[in-house]
N, C-alpha and C positions, 0 to 999 in steps of 0.2 A: 504494500500500500504506500503510495507516494505522499498523500496529504489528506488530512481529515479536518473539516471545518464545520461549524454549526452556527445557526442564526435563528432569530425568531421571525416567523412570517405570520400572515393572518391566521389566527385560530390555533397556532401551534408551532413547535420547533421544526426546523429543517436541517438535514445533515447532508453535506457534500463530500464524497470520496473521490479523490483524483488518482489516476494511474493505478488501478487495481489489477494485479497480475496473478493468474493461477498458472504456475509453472508446470513443466513436464513432470509427471509422476508415473511410477512403474505400473500402478493399478488403475490408471485413469486414461481413457483414450482421447480426452479433450483438454485443450489448453486455451486460455483466452486472455486478452488484454482489453480493459475498459478505460477509456479516457476519463469519463466523469460519470458518477452515479449521484442522483439527487433523490433523497428520501424525505418524504413529508410525513411526520408523525401525527396521529390523531391524539391530541392532548388529553381530552376528557376520557376517551376509552382507555388510554394508557394509564391515567390516574386511577380510574375505577378498577381496572384489572391488575394494576401494579406490575405490568410487563409492557414492553414496547409494542404498540399497535401501529403498523405502517399503513398510512392512508393511500399514498401514491408513490411510485418509483419511476424515475426516468433514467434510462441508460443512454449515454451519448458516446459515439465512436467505439463500437464493439468489434473486435477482431477475434475470430474463433478459428482454431485449427482442429480438425477432427480426423483422427487416424483410423481410416477404414480397415486397414489390415489387422489392427489390434482388435477392433470390434468383432471382426469375423474370425479371429484366431489364426490368421494366415502366417503370422510370424512364429507360431509355436511349432516345435518339432517333438518327436516321440521322446527325446531325452530331456525336454524342458517341461515342467509342470505348468498347466494352464492356470494363470492368475485371474481370479474373479474380478471383473470390472465393477467397481463400486460407483454406480451412477444413481442410486436411489435418492441421494440427497438433492440431486438436480430436479427430479420430479417433485419432491416435497416442497422445495424452495419456490419453484416457479408456479406450481399448481395450487398450493395450500397456504403458503406463508405470505403471499402477496394477494391482496384483493384485486388490484389492477396494476399494470405497469406499461410503460411505453419505451420503445427502442427507436431512436431517430436514425441510426445509420449502422448497419451490420455488414461486415465482410467475412464470409465463411469460406475457408479453404479446406477441401477434402484432400487428404494426403494418402497416397498409395504407391507402393513400389511397382505395381502392375499397370496403373493407369495414370494419366495426367489430366486432372480436372481443372476447368476454368473456375476462378473464384465466383461465389454466389453473393450478390449484393441485394440486401433487403433494407428498405427505408420505411419509416413511419409505421412500424408494427405496434399495434395497440392490443393489449391482452386483458381479458376480464375473467375473473374466477368468481363463481357464485355457487356455493355448495358443491355438488358433483358435476357442474357444468363449467367447462373451460373453453373459451372462444377467443379467437384472435383474427384481426384483419390487418393487411399491410400490402406492400407492393414489392415485387421482385424485378430488378433491373438487369439488362444485358451486361453492363459494365459500370464502373463508378462514374463515368462521364455521361451516362445516358440521360436523355431528356424525358419529359412526361409521355411522349408518344412511343417510348421504347420500354414500357413497363408491362408486367403481368400482375394481375390482382391475385393476392394470396389470402387464403382463408383456412382457419383451423377450427375444428369442432371436436373436442375430446370429452368423454364422459367417464366418470369413475373417481376413485379416491387416490389422490396424489401420494398419500403415504403408503399405498399398496400398488406399486406400478404394474404388477401383473393383471390387475383388474381393469386397467384403462383400455378403452376402445374408442375409435373415432375415425375421422376423415380429414385429409388434407386436400385443399382445392387450389387449382391454378387456372386462370383464364386470361387469354390474350384477345383484346378487342381492337382490331386494326393496328396491330403492332407494326411499326414502321421500320423495316429492315434497311431501307435506304439511308436513314439517319445513322444507323449502326455502321453500315458499309462505308460511309463517308469518313470514318475514323480508322478504317482498316487499310493496311498496305496491300497493294495489288501484287500477288505472288509472281506475276509475269512481267511486272514493270514497277520496280521499287520506288520510282519517282512519282507514281500516281496512286490514287485511292482505288479501292475495290469497286469496279463498275457494276454495282448491283442495286436494283430497286425492288421493292415488294412490300406486300402487306400480309400479315399472318393473323388468322383467327383460329383459336382452338380452346378447348376445355380439357382439363386433366384433373383426375382425382385418385386418391390412394386410400385404401382401408388399412387401419392400424389396430393391432391388438397384441397382447402378450409381448410387448416391447419390440415388435417387428411389423413390417408391412406384409399384408396378406395378398393383396391384389392391387394393381394400378392400371388405369385406363387413360389413354389420350384420344380424344375425339376431335378430328380435324374438320374445320369449317371452311367455307369458301376463302381461298388464299391464292396469291400469285407471286411469282418471281420473274424479273425481267433483266436481261443483260445483253451485251454486244458480243458477237462472235464473228470474226473475219469481216467486220463491217456490216453485219446483218443483225437485226434485232431478233432475240430469242425470248420466248415466253413460256413459262411452265406454270400450270394452274392445278390447284387442288380443289376439287368440287366437293369432296367429302371422304370419310373413311375413319377407321378406328384401329388403334394398336392396343393390345392387352398384354400385360406382364403378370405372370404368376410364378410363385416360388415352387421349386421341385425338391425332391429328397436331398439331392446333392448339388443344387444349382438353381437355375431359373429358366423360364421360357417366355418368348415374346411371339405373339401371333397377330395377324392382321385380319380385317374384315371390311367388306364394302368399300374398298379403295377405288376412288374415281379420279384419275389423273389425265391431264390434257397437255400436249406439247405443241405449240404453234397451231392451235385450233384442231389438232389431230388427237382424238380420244384414244387412250390406251385400252387394250383388251383387258379382260378381267384379270386382276392382279392379286397374287397371294404371296406374302412374304412371312418368313419365320426365322427366329434365331433361338438356339437352345444352348445353355451351358450346363455341363455335367462334370463336376470335379474340375480337372484341368483341360477338359475337351470343350471346344467351342464349335458348334455346327450351325449352318445357315442354309436356307433354301429360298428359291424364288421360282415361280412357274415360268415356262418358256415364253420369251418375248422376241419380237423381231426388232433388234436394236437399230437396224438400218432406217427404220421409220422415224426415229427420234434423234435428231442431231444433238450432239453434246454441246 
């Protein structure tokens, strides 16, 4: 902890914590740094209960690193005992000990030796806990410089007792309404010409949701709505359209599976034939399939 200050605000005391750091620990797969935490105490409830009663909390500038390999036990070998990850305190803190809290700016980095993930940026997340109902709303951005037209709406709806994490069930939602990929592309380097920006325009519409229980995701679905991408190739305009479709993710005994349904794609006003895509991971094996297509009909 870098600094701790307190002052009296309307109807009660307020505490500010600066530069709070949770360092790397052997039995914890998450580390974080928080620039500022503002806690508003409920003076009268604190006085009556003779214990601190937190009315509101605001987190500013949160940086989270989540070790995916340790969560899934991929770093363990037969000669090394599995260390139980103690994350129960996170559930109880966020779901039971705060009535409500807000996070103005979050950068989450997923860490893995097998995959390279782009940082996840969340802004203006507002969380409210009432008995066994835990709900949140916020916005997820493509990168830290993204504008308002490059955001996905984020929602969380969890039910259960935060002191008993195995009892928690709920859903996570994401939706993109006219997400502007052209704005994002204007900040990306063209891989074929480093002196220019990525020549891409487009609008994406989608809805995604995931079911959560027993500390893990049970199923996830991405429903594609009317979307389009446009770019130049050899001086000619190319356009790819998504008229609809759905991808479903489900866990398996030793991995996961992704399947598609009702995919409707169009390239340069030429509809694709019926499309079926699937990916499956089983242990260290990764398999994928796609039904036969005439690639000559669809210029790259």
